[in-house]
Wavefront OBJ file of the C-alpha trace (Angstrom):
o trace
v 90.839 -137.726 -85.683
v 93.811 -135.545 -85.281
v 91.497 -132.567 -84.370
v 89.260 -134.795 -82.165
v 92.476 -135.609 -79.925
v 93.807 -132.076 -80.132
v 90.806 -130.460 -78.909
v 89.700 -133.296 -76.232
v 91.083 -131.130 -73.321
v 88.280 -128.259 -74.525
v 85.422 -130.807 -73.464
v 86.987 -133.015 -71.041
v 88.324 -130.474 -68.351
v 85.792 -129.311 -66.026
v 86.146 -125.627 -66.078
v 83.966 -122.619 -65.639
v 82.533 -121.191 -68.419
v 83.414 -117.284 -68.442
v 81.364 -116.461 -71.763
v 78.126 -115.195 -71.566
v 76.398 -118.117 -70.175
v 76.389 -116.435 -66.622
v 74.339 -113.405 -67.871
v 71.935 -115.788 -70.244
v 71.201 -117.964 -66.970
v 70.479 -114.717 -64.939
v 67.941 -113.666 -67.685
v 66.423 -117.014 -67.810
v 66.108 -117.457 -63.983
v 64.674 -113.910 -63.651
v 62.120 -114.186 -66.507
v 60.987 -117.929 -64.886
v 60.569 -115.233 -61.424
v 58.640 -112.486 -63.289
v 56.581 -114.941 -64.698
v 56.139 -117.149 -61.169
v 55.314 -113.621 -59.660
v 52.615 -112.355 -62.186
v 55.123 -109.822 -63.420
v 55.581 -109.318 -67.121
v 58.148 -111.660 -68.146
v 59.468 -109.546 -71.360
v 59.601 -106.375 -69.660
v 61.178 -106.555 -66.063
v 64.060 -105.126 -64.077
v 67.560 -106.949 -63.769
v 69.317 -105.485 -60.674
v 72.320 -107.838 -61.270
v 73.513 -106.593 -64.663
v 75.427 -103.135 -64.354
v 73.135 -100.582 -61.998
v 70.099 -102.519 -63.320
v 68.548 -102.506 -66.637
v 65.420 -103.588 -68.258
v 67.591 -105.732 -70.398
v 64.865 -107.390 -72.789
v 64.175 -103.908 -73.902
v 67.754 -103.792 -75.585
v 68.420 -107.399 -76.005
v 66.239 -110.298 -77.904
v 64.033 -112.297 -75.351
v 62.780 -115.162 -77.467
v 65.242 -117.687 -76.710
v 65.265 -116.757 -73.021
v 61.400 -117.185 -72.969
v 61.471 -120.488 -75.136
v 63.613 -121.922 -72.329
v 61.423 -120.751 -69.427
v 58.346 -122.042 -71.467
v 60.216 -125.522 -71.797
v 60.704 -125.516 -68.270
v 57.311 -124.937 -67.135
v 55.806 -127.575 -69.593
v 58.242 -130.153 -68.082
l 1 2 3 4 5 6 7 8 9 10 11 12 13 14 15 16 17 18 19 20 21 22 23 24 25 26 27 28 29 30 31 32 33 34 35 36 37 38 39 40 41 42 43 44 45 46 47 48 49 50 51 52 53 54 55 56 57 58 59 60 61 62 63 64 65 66 67 68 69 70 71 72 73 74
């Protein structure tokens, strides 16, 4: 109970998330755009990161593609 009271401000205050969520959202968004444009959703260019990188060549892509697939199904 003490932890619930002590940690309540962590979940109750609306502050922007400064973790990796912004980059993960960008990867999901770019994968969805690639799929909609007929490009390969696994091998696409992400110009917003660094100077532009094929991010999924270096980073796991299955969780992002699962979100894109779920979005397409719904």
